[in-house]
TIBAVEX-535234 format. One record per residue (C-alpha): residue number from 0; residue in one letter; chain; x, y negated, z negated. Coordinates in steps of 0.5 Angstrom, whole numbers, plus 500, padded with zeros to 3 digits. Example, Ala and Ser with C-alpha at 12.3 -4.5 7.8 and 13.67 -1.06 7.14 Angstrom:
TIBAVEX-535234
+------+------+-------+-----+-----+-----+
! resi ! resn ! chain !  xx !  yy !  zz !
+------+------+-------+-----+-----+-----+
!    0 !    A !     A ! 525 ! 509 ! 484 !
!    1 !    S !     A ! 527 ! 502 ! 486 !
+------+------+-------+-----+-----+-----+
END
This chain:
TIBAVEX-535234
+------+------+-------+-----+-----+-----+
! resi ! resn ! chain !  xx !  yy !  zz !
+------+------+-------+-----+-----+-----+
!    0 !    M !     A ! 190 ! 346 ! 398 !
!    1 !    V !     A ! 197 ! 341 ! 397 !
!    2 !    N !     A ! 201 ! 344 ! 403 !
!    3 !    I !     A ! 208 ! 344 ! 399 !
!    4 !    R !     A ! 212 ! 349 ! 395 !
!    5 !    D !     A ! 214 ! 347 ! 388 !
!    6 !    I !     A ! 221 ! 349 ! 385 !
!    7 !    E !     A ! 221 ! 354 ! 381 !
!    8 !    H !     A ! 224 ! 353 ! 374 !
!    9 !    G !     A ! 229 ! 357 ! 374 !
!   10 !    V !     A ! 233 ! 354 ! 380 !
!   11 !    H !     A ! 239 ! 351 ! 378 !
!   12 !    R !     A ! 240 ! 343 ! 379 !
!   13 !    E !     A ! 246 ! 342 ! 375 !
!   14 !    L !     A ! 252 ! 344 ! 380 !
!   15 !    S !     A ! 259 ! 342 ! 380 !
!   16 !    A !     A ! 261 ! 342 ! 388 !
!   17 !    D !     A ! 265 ! 348 ! 388 !
!   18 !    Q !     A ! 258 ! 351 ! 387 !
!   19 !    T !     A ! 254 ! 350 ! 391 !
!   20 !    Y !     A ! 252 ! 352 ! 398 !
!   21 !    G !     A ! 255 ! 346 ! 401 !
!   22 !    G !     A ! 261 ! 347 ! 397 !
!   23 !    Y !     A ! 262 ! 355 ! 398 !
!   24 !    L !     A ! 261 ! 355 ! 406 !
!   25 !    R !     A ! 265 ! 348 ! 406 !
!   26 !    L !     A ! 260 ! 344 ! 410 !
!   27 !    P !     A ! 263 ! 338 ! 409 !
!   28 !    A !     A ! 269 ! 340 ! 414 !
!   29 !    L !     A ! 265 ! 344 ! 418 !
!   30 !    L !     A ! 259 ! 340 ! 420 !
!   31 !    S !     A ! 265 ! 333 ! 421 !
!   32 !    A !     A ! 268 ! 338 ! 426 !
!   33 !    Q !     A ! 264 ! 336 ! 432 !
!   34 !    R !     A ! 267 ! 329 ! 435 !
!   35 !    P !     A ! 264 ! 328 ! 442 !
!   36 !    A !     A ! 270 ! 325 ! 446 !
!   37 !    S !     A ! 265 ! 322 ! 451 !
!   38 !    D !     A ! 265 ! 314 ! 451 !
!   39 !    P !     A ! 260 ! 312 ! 450 !
!   40 !    E !     A ! 258 ! 318 ! 447 !
!   41 !    H !     A ! 254 ! 323 ! 451 !
!   42 !    H !     A ! 248 ! 326 ! 449 !
!   43 !    D !     A ! 249 ! 333 ! 451 !
!   44 !    E !     A ! 257 ! 333 ! 449 !
!   45 !    L !     A ! 255 ! 336 ! 442 !
!   46 !    L !     A ! 251 ! 342 ! 446 !
!   47 !    F !     A ! 258 ! 343 ! 449 !
!   48 !    I !     A ! 262 ! 343 ! 442 !
!   49 !    I !     A ! 258 ! 347 ! 438 !
!   50 !    Q !     A ! 257 ! 353 ! 443 !
!   51 !    H !     A ! 264 ! 354 ! 444 !
!   52 !    Q !     A ! 265 ! 353 ! 436 !
!   53 !    T !     A ! 260 ! 358 ! 434 !
!   54 !    S !     A ! 263 ! 362 ! 439 !
!   55 !    E !     A ! 270 ! 361 ! 436 !
!   56 !    L !     A ! 267 ! 363 ! 430 !
!   57 !    W !     A ! 264 ! 369 ! 432 !
!   58 !    L !     A ! 271 ! 371 ! 435 !
!   59 !    K !     A ! 274 ! 370 ! 429 !
!   60 !    L !     A ! 270 ! 375 ! 426 !
!   61 !    V !     A ! 271 ! 381 ! 432 !
!   62 !    I !     A ! 278 ! 380 ! 430 !
!   63 !    H !     A ! 277 ! 382 ! 423 !
!   64 !    E !     A ! 273 ! 388 ! 424 !
!   65 !    L !     A ! 276 ! 390 ! 430 !
!   66 !    S !     A ! 283 ! 389 ! 427 !
!   67 !    Y !     A ! 279 ! 393 ! 421 !
!   68 !    A !     A ! 277 ! 398 ! 425 !
!   69 !    R !     A ! 284 ! 400 ! 428 !
!   70 !    D !     A ! 287 ! 400 ! 422 !
!   71 !    R !     A ! 282 ! 405 ! 419 !
!   72 !    I !     A ! 283 ! 410 ! 425 !
!   73 !    A !     A ! 290 ! 410 ! 424 !
!   74 !    A !     A ! 290 ! 412 ! 417 !
!   75 !    E !     A ! 284 ! 417 ! 419 !
!   76 !    Q !     A ! 278 ! 413 ! 416 !
!   77 !    L !     A ! 274 ! 414 ! 422 !
!   78 !    R !     A ! 267 ! 412 ! 418 !
!   79 !    P !     A ! 268 ! 405 ! 416 !
!   80 !    A !     A ! 272 ! 404 ! 423 !
!   81 !    L !     A ! 265 ! 406 ! 426 !
!   82 !    K !     A ! 261 ! 402 ! 422 !
!   83 !    S !     A ! 266 ! 396 ! 424 !
!   84 !    L !     A ! 265 ! 397 ! 431 !
!   85 !    A !     A ! 258 ! 397 ! 430 !
!   86 !    R !     A ! 258 ! 390 ! 427 !
!   87 !    V !     A ! 262 ! 388 ! 433 !
!   88 !    K !     A ! 257 ! 391 ! 438 !
!   89 !    S !     A ! 252 ! 387 ! 435 !
!   90 !    I !     A ! 256 ! 380 ! 435 !
!   91 !    Q !     A ! 257 ! 382 ! 442 !
!   92 !    R !     A ! 250 ! 382 ! 444 !
!   93 !    Q !     A ! 250 ! 375 ! 439 !
!   94 !    L !     A ! 255 ! 372 ! 444 !
!   95 !    F !     A ! 251 ! 374 ! 450 !
!   96 !    E !     A ! 245 ! 371 ! 448 !
!   97 !    Q !     A ! 249 ! 365 ! 446 !
!   98 !    W !     A ! 250 ! 363 ! 454 !
!   99 !    A !     A ! 242 ! 362 ! 454 !
!  100 !    V !     A ! 243 ! 355 ! 451 !
!  101 !    L !     A ! 249 ! 353 ! 455 !
!  102 !    E !     A ! 245 ! 354 ! 461 !
!  103 !    T !     A ! 241 ! 349 ! 458 !
!  104 !    L !     A ! 246 ! 343 ! 461 !
!  105 !    T !     A ! 245 ! 341 ! 468 !
!  106 !    P !     A ! 250 ! 341 ! 473 !
!  107 !    I !     A ! 249 ! 333 ! 472 !
!  108 !    E !     A ! 249 ! 332 ! 465 !
!  109 !    Y !     A ! 256 ! 336 ! 464 !
!  110 !    A !     A ! 259 ! 332 ! 470 !
!  111 !    Q !     A ! 257 ! 325 ! 466 !
!  112 !    F !     A ! 262 ! 328 ! 461 !
!  113 !    R !     A ! 267 ! 333 ! 464 !
!  114 !    T !     A ! 272 ! 328 ! 465 !
!  115 !    F !     A ! 273 ! 327 ! 458 !
!  116 !    L !     A ! 275 ! 334 ! 456 !
!  117 !    G !     A ! 281 ! 332 ! 460 !
!  118 !    K !     A ! 285 ! 340 ! 461 !
!  119 !    A !     A ! 282 ! 343 ! 455 !
!  120 !    S !     A ! 279 ! 349 ! 457 !
!  121 !    G !     A ! 276 ! 356 ! 454 !
!  122 !    F !     A ! 282 ! 359 ! 458 !
!  123 !    Q !     A ! 286 ! 357 ! 453 !
!  124 !    S !     A ! 282 ! 360 ! 447 !
!  125 !    V !     A ! 287 ! 364 ! 443 !
!  126 !    Q !     A ! 283 ! 368 ! 440 !
!  127 !    Y !     A ! 279 ! 370 ! 446 !
!  128 !    R !     A ! 286 ! 373 ! 448 !
!  129 !    V !     A ! 287 ! 376 ! 441 !
!  130 !    V !     A ! 280 ! 380 ! 442 !
!  131 !    E !     A ! 282 ! 382 ! 449 !
!  132 !    F !     A ! 290 ! 385 ! 447 !
!  133 !    L !     A ! 286 ! 389 ! 442 !
!  134 !    L !     A ! 282 ! 392 ! 446 !
!  135 !    G !     A ! 288 ! 394 ! 451 !
!  136 !    N !     A ! 288 ! 388 ! 456 !
!  137 !    K !     A ! 295 ! 386 ! 454 !
!  138 !    N !     A ! 299 ! 380 ! 458 !
!  139 !    A !     A ! 305 ! 378 ! 455 !
!  140 !    E !     A ! 305 ! 372 ! 460 !
!  141 !    M !     A ! 299 ! 369 ! 457 !
!  142 !    L !     A ! 303 ! 367 ! 451 !
!  143 !    E !     A ! 306 ! 362 ! 456 !
!  144 !    V !     A ! 299 ! 358 ! 456 !
!  145 !    F !     A ! 300 ! 356 ! 449 !
!  146 !    D !     A ! 305 ! 352 ! 446 !
!  147 !    P !     A ! 310 ! 356 ! 440 !
!  148 !    E !     A ! 308 ! 351 ! 434 !
!  149 !    E !     A ! 300 ! 352 ! 436 !
!  150 !    P !     A ! 295 ! 355 ! 431 !
!  151 !    G !     A ! 294 ! 362 ! 433 !
!  152 !    R !     A ! 300 ! 363 ! 438 !
!  153 !    A !     A ! 303 ! 368 ! 432 !
!  154 !    E !     A ! 297 ! 372 ! 431 !
!  155 !    L !     A ! 297 ! 373 ! 439 !
!  156 !    S !     A ! 304 ! 374 ! 440 !
!  157 !    A !     A ! 303 ! 379 ! 433 !
!  158 !    A !     A ! 297 ! 383 ! 438 !
!  159 !    L !     A ! 301 ! 384 ! 444 !
!  160 !    R !     A ! 306 ! 388 ! 439 !
!  161 !    E !     A ! 301 ! 392 ! 436 !
!  162 !    P !     A ! 298 ! 398 ! 438 !
!  163 !    S !     A ! 291 ! 396 ! 441 !
!  164 !    L !     A ! 284 ! 400 ! 439 !
!  165 !    Y !     A ! 285 ! 405 ! 445 !
!  166 !    D !     A ! 292 ! 407 ! 443 !
!  167 !    Q !     A ! 290 ! 408 ! 436 !
!  168 !    V !     A ! 284 ! 413 ! 438 !
!  169 !    L !     A ! 288 ! 416 ! 443 !
!  170 !    R !     A ! 294 ! 418 ! 437 !
!  171 !    H !     A ! 288 ! 420 ! 433 !
!  172 !    F !     A ! 285 ! 425 ! 437 !
!  173 !    A !     A ! 292 ! 428 ! 439 !
!  174 !    R !     A ! 292 ! 429 ! 431 !
!  175 !    R !     A ! 286 ! 433 ! 431 !
!  176 !    G !     A ! 289 ! 437 ! 436 !
!  177 !    H !     A ! 287 ! 434 ! 443 !
!  178 !    A !     A ! 293 ! 434 ! 449 !
!  179 !    I !     A ! 293 ! 427 ! 449 !
!  180 !    P !     A ! 299 ! 426 ! 455 !
!  181 !    A !     A ! 305 ! 424 ! 451 !
!  182 !    V !     A ! 306 ! 418 ! 456 !
!  183 !    L !     A ! 300 ! 415 ! 452 !
!  184 !    L !     A ! 303 ! 416 ! 446 !
!  185 !    D !     A ! 309 ! 414 ! 446 !
!  186 !    R !     A ! 308 ! 408 ! 450 !
!  187 !    D !     A ! 310 ! 401 ! 451 !
!  188 !    V !     A ! 304 ! 397 ! 447 !
!  189 !    T !     A ! 306 ! 391 ! 450 !
!  190 !    R !     A ! 304 ! 393 ! 457 !
!  191 !    P !     A ! 297 ! 393 ! 459 !
!  192 !    H !     A ! 294 ! 400 ! 458 !
!  193 !    E !     A ! 294 ! 404 ! 465 !
!  194 !    F !     A ! 289 ! 409 ! 468 !
!  195 !    N !     A ! 292 ! 416 ! 466 !
!  196 !    A !     A ! 289 ! 422 ! 470 !
!  197 !    E !     A ! 291 ! 427 ! 465 !
!  198 !    L !     A ! 287 ! 424 ! 460 !
!  199 !    V !     A ! 281 ! 425 ! 464 !
!  200 !    P !     A ! 280 ! 432 ! 463 !
!  201 !    V !     A ! 282 ! 432 ! 455 !
!  202 !    L !     A ! 276 ! 427 ! 455 !
!  203 !    R !     A ! 271 ! 431 ! 459 !
!  204 !    R !     A ! 273 ! 437 ! 455 !
!  205 !    I !     A ! 270 ! 433 ! 449 !
!  206 !    Y !     A ! 264 ! 431 ! 452 !
!  207 !    E !     A ! 262 ! 438 ! 455 !
!  208 !    N !     A ! 263 ! 440 ! 448 !
!  209 !    V !     A ! 259 ! 435 ! 444 !
!  210 !    G !     A ! 257 ! 440 ! 438 !
!  211 !    E !     A ! 265 ! 442 ! 437 !
!  212 !    Y !     A ! 267 ! 434 ! 438 !
!  213 !    W !     A ! 262 ! 431 ! 436 !
!  214 !    E !     A ! 266 ! 425 ! 432 !
!  215 !    E !     A ! 271 ! 424 ! 438 !
!  216 !    Y !     A ! 264 ! 424 ! 442 !
!  217 !    E !     A ! 261 ! 418 ! 439 !
!  218 !    T !     A ! 268 ! 415 ! 438 !
!  219 !    C !     A ! 269 ! 414 ! 446 !
!  220 !    E !     A ! 261 ! 412 ! 447 !
!  221 !    V !     A ! 262 ! 407 ! 442 !
!  222 !    L !     A ! 268 ! 404 ! 446 !
!  223 !    V !     A ! 263 ! 404 ! 452 !
!  224 !    D !     A ! 258 ! 401 ! 448 !
!  225 !    I !     A ! 264 ! 395 ! 448 !
!  226 !    E !     A ! 266 ! 395 ! 454 !
!  227 !    E !     A ! 260 ! 394 ! 458 !
!  228 !    T !     A ! 257 ! 389 ! 453 !
!  229 !    F !     A ! 264 ! 385 ! 454 !
!  230 !    Q !     A ! 263 ! 386 ! 461 !
!  231 !    L !     A ! 257 ! 384 ! 460 !
!  232 !    W !     A ! 259 ! 377 ! 457 !
!  233 !    R !     A ! 264 ! 376 ! 462 !
!  234 !    Y !     A ! 259 ! 376 ! 467 !
!  235 !    R !     A ! 254 ! 372 ! 464 !
!  236 !    H !     A ! 260 ! 367 ! 463 !
!  237 !    M !     A ! 261 ! 367 ! 470 !
!  238 !    K !     A ! 254 ! 366 ! 472 !
!  239 !    T !     A ! 254 ! 360 ! 467 !
!  240 !    V !     A ! 260 ! 356 ! 470 !
!  241 !    E !     A ! 257 ! 357 ! 477 !
!  242 !    R !     A ! 250 ! 355 ! 475 !
!  243 !    I !     A ! 253 ! 348 ! 472 !
!  244 !    I !     A ! 260 ! 347 ! 476 !
!  245 !    G !     A ! 259 ! 351 ! 482 !
!  246 !    H !     A ! 266 ! 353 ! 485 !
!  247 !    K !     A ! 270 ! 347 ! 482 !
!  248 !    T !     A ! 277 ! 348 ! 480 !
!  249 !    G !     A ! 277 ! 349 ! 472 !
!  250 !    T !     A ! 279 ! 344 ! 467 !
!  251 !    G !     A ! 285 ! 349 ! 465 !
!  252 !    G !     A ! 287 ! 349 ! 472 !
!  253 !    S !     A ! 284 ! 356 ! 474 !
!  254 !    S !     A ! 280 ! 357 ! 481 !
!  255 !    G !     A ! 274 ! 357 ! 476 !
!  256 !    V !     A ! 268 ! 362 ! 478 !
!  257 !    A !     A ! 273 ! 366 ! 482 !
!  258 !    F !     A ! 278 ! 367 ! 477 !
!  259 !    L !     A ! 272 ! 369 ! 472 !
!  260 !    K !     A ! 270 ! 374 ! 477 !
!  261 !    R !     A ! 277 ! 377 ! 478 !
!  262 !    A !     A ! 276 ! 379 ! 470 !
!  263 !    L !     A ! 270 ! 383 ! 472 !
!  264 !    E !     A ! 275 ! 388 ! 475 !
!  265 !    L !     A ! 279 ! 389 ! 469 !
!  266 !    T !     A ! 277 ! 395 ! 464 !
!  267 !    F !     A ! 279 ! 397 ! 457 !
!  268 !    F !     A ! 277 ! 404 ! 456 !
!  269 !    P !     A ! 278 ! 407 ! 464 !
!  270 !    E !     A ! 278 ! 415 ! 463 !
!  271 !    I !     A ! 272 ! 414 ! 459 !
!  272 !    L !     A ! 268 ! 412 ! 465 !
!  273 !    A !     A ! 272 ! 416 ! 469 !
!  274 !    L !     A ! 271 ! 422 ! 466 !
!  275 !    R !     A ! 263 ! 422 ! 468 !
!  276 !    S !     A ! 264 ! 423 ! 475 !
!  277 !    E !     A ! 267 ! 430 ! 473 !
!  278 !    I !     A ! 261 ! 432 ! 469 !
!  279 !    G !     A ! 257 ! 437 ! 472 !
!  280 !    K !     A ! 262 ! 440 ! 477 !
+------+------+-------+-----+-----+-----+
END
């Protein structure tokens, strides 16, 4: 038997550049964007670049879906919002597993081209900060890391000024008759969400009456899924950095692993987690 698959008669052969797979996906531009800085070029720098570029592509889609979900919730369209959030969870799993590829980079290999990065650091990822802002971890000081003319900074500034996903969820709950504290409905959305003890019993009531408040319960559980997976990503990021550079200072000037560990203390939806301690009392 010949080990070949014949091209079917109906497969298109005469195509203009804008009709092809590569043309549609802009592959010439995409695949020419990997430009190692090491000289002579180090074999493993391409891995490092592609790891981060693919992460940025996934983050772009996360932003797209989170923004859509937030806006749909504001428009009282919960079902399409939850569909987008389910997609976000799948992307998060992809981002988590992706660390396994970078973990194949040894400390010696990375050290041989790390100096060529200069001050470049994942700390400077505009899209990562936009995701944090969309989820409620607002920090205006982060804008100072980026040049006013840098692409993406305007998007980050807009995300700072707009309500977060959690803000819109709580407003949605209020419109459905839940006694959301007024301070949470009319707050400065440029500030990070702060734990509000008065919200906990409101959410507890939802969890203790799932039959009556299924949509609210389902929404809360989706948010918990997103927070948990985000924290797992943060943890694996920290452990990957520790595995490769130990406790060296980061190229962006941070304390490295110590700084990443502190991120594990940040939470997006603290009251939804806190209510669990109250269930059954």
